[in-house]
N, C-alpha and C positions, 0 to 999 in steps of 0.2 A: 504495500499499499501506499510505502515513506518513498519508493522510487518513483512509480506514476506520478507521485504528488511533486515532486521535486523538477522532473526530467521532461516527463510525456511534452508533446510539441500540440496535441491536443488541448486545449482549454476545457472543454466538455470532462474529460480523463481526470484532469489536474484537479479539476471541482469538487469531482465523484470522490478522488481520492483523500483531497482533503478534508474533505465531510466525515468519509470513514475513518480516517484515521483520529478525528477529535471524538467522533462516537467511541472508538476502541477503548482513548485514552480516559474516557470519563467513567466506562466501566458501570453503568449502568446498573449490572444484574448485581452490583455488590464490590465490597470492597477488597477483591482479589489480587489484585496487579501489587507484590510485594513492594514496601515504601523503597527500597535503595532501587529495586529494579522501575520504580515509579519516576524517581529522579535521574535514572540513568538514560527512560525515553525520553525523557521532558531535554535533555541537555544535550543530548548525541542527534534525538530523531525532531521533534516537535519544534523547538527554538531556533535550529539551525535552517530547518525547512520555509519556515516561517519568515524568519530573515531574510535568508536570500531570496524568496520568491517575492519577500517587499520591495527588498532592493532593485531587483529587475524590473519589477510592473512599475516604477518609479522613475524608469530612465527611458522613457517613451519618447521617442522621437518626434518633434512636434510635428514633421509630416509624415509619419509613419499611418499607414491606414491600417486601424486598427478598431473594435470594437470595443469604445469605452466603458460601455452599460455590462461587458465581461469582464471586462476588466475591473469594476469597482467591486463584481461579486466575487474576483478571486481575492481582491484586497480583504474584504469583508470575512472572507473563510480564514485566511492566513491570519488577522488578525485575533479570530473565536477560536483559532489553534492556540494560539500563545494565553489566551486569558481564561477561555473554558476550563482548561483543565487544573489548569493554576487555582483559579478558584473552589473548583468542586473536591479539589485533594488537599485545601490551604490544612484544614484542622492537623491532616498527619504529616505536612510539609514542615513546617514550622517547628515540629519535636528534629527533627535534623537541621540545626543552627546553621553549619557550614553549609550545609548541601543547597537549602533553602537559599541562602545570602546569595550562593553562585547563582540558581536559577533567577532571583529577582533581579540581581544586577545585570545577567544577560539581556530579559525582559526591557529592563531600561534602557539599555543598549541598543535597541532596535526600535522602541520609542523614540529615544533622541534623536535618531537617523529620520523616521518617517516626520517626524512634528517639527524639525527643523527651527532654524536661528531667529527664522522672522514670522510673526501671525501672516503676514499679507493677505490681508483680506480682499472680497473679492466684488466687482461693484454688483447690487442688488440685480439690474436688470439681467447681467448673466447669469446669476444666482438663481433667477425664480423663471424662467423663462421656458421650464423642462427641458432645455435641449440639454444633452451630456457632454461639454468642453475640457480641456487637459486641466483648465484650471479649475472646471466646476467636480472633476475628480477628483485633484488634490486638496481643494478645501473639503468634499466632507469624508474623505478618507481619513485628512486632521481632525476634523469633530469627531468620529467614531471611535480613532484612537485616543483621544483626549478622553472620551466620555470612558473607555473599558479602563484606561488607566487611574480616573479619577475614580470610579468603582473599586477598584483595588487599594487603590491607597485607604478609601472608605473601612473597608473590610479590615485592613491590616490597624487602622486606629481603632477600630471598635473592638476586636481583639488583643490591642492592648500591644501587640508589634509594633507598631509606628507609634511614635510620640515628637510634641513639638520641641526641636533639638534648641530652640530659643530660649526653654525651659529647663534645659537639664545642664548641670556642669558639666557630665561625662554622659553624653549622648551615645545609645548605643551606634554600632557599626550598621546597623540595619538603617538605624534612622539620618545619621549621618549623610550612608551614601543615600539614601531616596530624595532627601531634602535639596542634595547638592545637583543631582542630577536632573531632578525636577525644574531647580531654578537655572539649569541651563538652555533649557528647554524655552525658547523664545516664546513658543502658542500658549505655554503654560504657565510662563513667567508671570503675568495678571492675576491667574488665579493662586498662585502660592501660600498669599497670606491667607486667603479663604480657606485652604486645605488644611493650612496648620492649625488655624482657627478650630477647626474641628477637635483636633486633639485635645487643646484645653479643654474641651467640655466634657 
């Protein structure tokens, strides 16, 4: 399943494989994936495939003859492959501190690449006319990625895994790394105080 998700030249095949891979790792029939095996699957399969496909899809040449709607679907599936298994298994993952930290830092790296340095707002007319453009594709992907990242951060705060490092003399490694990464993402920078404020509640 992993190989066609990453390497197939057929977009429909890639989309189907990404969906199957996500469902397999979610393991909806019970928690039967051993925890260390789950960490290995996420580190060596899910995160690299999602990251590589996102990178490739964001490199669309302006003059390329591609179906932007199909690219949007694949980007959504890649973001889901990153976050759905992570959140589904989060309670177990946090019990392995170093493995969890490695997975989370890798995810933050992909989101930093996806969301970029600048917010680069789009013209409203272009955004609302119903026609998918390259700029609209990137904007929608940024919004989707930011929302998934925010949801993950809120869950980590609720679990007391993340704290506001401004209030801690010696913040945890996970808190320091998370806020530093989010602070470096131009798209999320205006939101960081709001997100940190949640950690104080």
